[in-house]
C-alpha positions as CSV (number, residue, x, y, z in Angstrom):
1,M,28.0,14.6,3.1
2,M,26.9,16.0,-0.3
3,D,29.7,14.9,-2.7
4,R,29.6,14.3,-6.4
5,I,28.7,10.6,-5.9
6,N,25.7,11.4,-3.8
7,L,24.6,14.0,-6.4
8,D,24.9,11.3,-9.1
9,I,22.8,8.9,-7.0
10,L,20.2,11.6,-6.5
11,R,20.2,12.3,-10.3
12,C,19.4,8.6,-10.9
13,L,16.7,8.6,-8.3
14,R,15.2,11.8,-9.6
15,E,14.9,10.3,-13.1
16,N,13.4,7.1,-11.7
17,A,12.8,6.6,-7.9
18,R,12.3,2.9,-8.6
19,C,15.8,2.5,-10.1
20,K,17.5,-0.5,-8.6
21,A,20.6,0.0,-6.5
22,S,22.5,-2.4,-8.9
23,D,21.7,-0.1,-11.8
24,I,22.7,3.0,-9.9
25,S,25.9,1.3,-8.7
26,Q,26.9,0.8,-12.4
27,Q,26.3,4.4,-13.2
28,V,28.2,5.8,-10.3
29,N,31.0,3.1,-10.1
30,L,30.3,2.0,-6.6
31,S,29.3,-1.3,-5.1
32,V,25.6,-2.0,-4.6
33,S,26.1,-2.1,-0.8
34,A,27.8,1.3,-0.9
35,V,25.0,2.8,-2.9
36,I,22.4,1.4,-0.6
37,E,24.3,2.8,2.5
38,R,24.6,6.2,0.9
39,I,20.8,6.2,0.1
40,R,20.0,5.2,3.6
41,R,22.2,8.0,5.0
42,M,20.6,10.6,2.7
43,E,17.1,9.4,3.9
44,A,18.1,9.6,7.5
45,A,19.6,13.1,7.0
46,G,16.4,14.3,5.3
47,V,18.1,14.9,2.0
48,I,15.7,12.3,0.5
49,R,12.3,13.2,2.1
50,Q,10.1,10.7,0.3
51,Y,9.5,8.6,-2.8
52,T,6.4,9.4,-4.7
53,V,4.6,9.1,-8.0
54,L,4.1,12.1,-10.3
55,I,0.6,12.3,-11.7
56,D,-0.3,14.2,-14.9
57,P,-3.2,16.3,-13.6
58,K,-4.9,16.4,-17.0
59,Q,-4.9,12.6,-17.3
60,V,-7.0,12.4,-14.1
61,G,-9.4,15.2,-15.1
62,N,-7.7,18.2,-13.4
63,D,-7.4,20.4,-16.5
64,L,-7.2,23.8,-14.7
65,T,-4.2,25.2,-12.8
66,A,-4.3,28.6,-11.2
67,L,-1.9,30.6,-9.1
68,M,-3.5,32.7,-6.3
69,E,-1.8,35.4,-4.5
70,V,-3.2,36.0,-1.0
71,S,-2.8,38.8,1.5
72,L,-3.6,38.6,5.2
73,G,-4.9,41.6,7.0
74,H,-2.8,40.9,10.1
75,P,0.0,38.4,10.9
76,M,-2.1,37.0,13.8
77,H,-4.1,35.1,11.1
78,Y,-1.0,33.3,9.8
79,D,-1.3,30.0,11.7
80,D,-5.0,29.5,11.1
81,F,-4.6,30.4,7.4
82,V,-1.7,27.9,7.0
83,E,-3.6,25.2,8.8
84,N,-6.7,25.6,6.5
85,I,-4.5,25.7,3.3
86,R,-2.6,22.5,4.4
87,K,-5.9,20.7,4.6
88,H,-7.3,21.9,1.3
89,P,-7.2,19.1,-1.3
90,N,-6.9,21.4,-4.3
91,V,-4.0,23.4,-3.1
92,A,-0.9,21.7,-4.4
93,E,1.6,24.3,-3.2
94,C,1.7,27.2,-0.7
95,H,4.6,29.6,-0.5
96,Y,5.0,32.3,2.1
97,L,6.3,35.4,0.3
98,T,7.9,38.9,0.7
99,G,6.3,41.7,-1.2
100,E,2.8,42.9,-1.8
101,F,1.1,39.5,-1.2
102,D,1.8,37.1,1.7
103,F,1.2,33.8,0.0
104,L,1.3,32.2,-3.4
105,L,-1.0,29.2,-3.9
106,K,-0.9,26.7,-6.7
107,I,-4.4,25.4,-7.2
108,I,-5.2,22.4,-9.4
109,T,-8.9,21.6,-10.1
110,D,-11.2,20.2,-12.8
111,S,-13.2,23.3,-13.8
112,S,-13.6,27.0,-13.6
113,D,-16.8,26.4,-11.5
114,N,-14.8,24.4,-9.0
115,L,-12.1,27.1,-9.0
116,E,-14.8,29.7,-8.2
117,Q,-15.8,27.7,-5.2
118,I,-12.2,27.3,-4.0
119,H,-11.7,31.0,-4.5
120,R,-14.8,31.8,-2.4
121,T,-13.6,29.4,0.3
122,I,-10.1,30.9,0.5
123,K,-11.5,34.5,0.4
124,S,-13.8,33.7,3.3
125,L,-11.0,32.4,5.6
126,P,-10.4,34.6,8.6
127,G,-7.9,37.3,8.0
128,V,-7.8,37.1,4.2
129,S,-7.9,40.7,3.0
130,A,-7.1,40.4,-0.8
131,T,-6.5,37.8,-3.5
132,K,-5.3,37.9,-7.1
133,T,-5.8,34.8,-9.3
134,H,-3.9,33.9,-12.4
135,F,-4.9,31.1,-14.8
136,V,-2.0,29.0,-16.0
137,L,-2.3,28.7,-19.8
138,K,0.7,26.3,-20.2
139,T,3.4,24.9,-17.9
140,I,6.8,25.3,-19.6
141,K,8.9,23.7,-16.8
142,D,7.9,21.7,-13.8
143,E,10.8,20.3,-11.8
144,T,10.1,18.7,-8.5
145,A,13.6,17.9,-7.3
146,M,16.3,20.5,-7.8
147,L,19.9,19.6,-7.4
148,P,22.8,22.1,-7.3
149,D,24.2,22.6,-10.7
150,N,27.8,23.2,-9.5
151,L,29.0,21.1,-6.6
152,N,32.2,23.1,-6.3
153,D,30.3,26.1,-5.2
154,R,28.9,24.1,-2.2
155,V,31.9,22.1,-1.0
C-alpha cells in the first residue's frame, strides 16, 4: 500500500493539508480521481489519522514548554495515570518509556506559576513516586508527521 506515489501525496499533504487534489495530481503525475482514491484509502487504513491546524503556542500566549519525566511507584497505577494525563489540557504529549522514568510529558503553558500548579497536580496523582522537570529554552526541530526517508528499505 505504501508506494512512492503515496509517500509523495503524503509529503504534499504534510506541507499543506488543505492542498487541492488537482495540485497534488500535478505534482505526482496522477489523475485527480486517482489521487482522491489514494487519499481515501490511506484515510480508511489509518495512515492519515486526521487533518489539523498547527498553532504557534507563543502566538496564543503559551510561552513556556516543559518536559516532565514521571515515575510510578507500581504498575497498577498505569491506567489511572494515563486517564488523568489524557484529560489534562496542558499536556500536549505523553510517552510511555523504558529506563529510569516511566513517562515523558510535554507540557505547554503560559507561565511558571501555572507550571507549578500543573506540577503539583501531576505529583499528587495516585501512584506518582518521582518527577523531574526540564524547561525548554528553544525548540530546534518540531516535526509532527514523519515519513520514511528511504522507501526501498520498507518495500
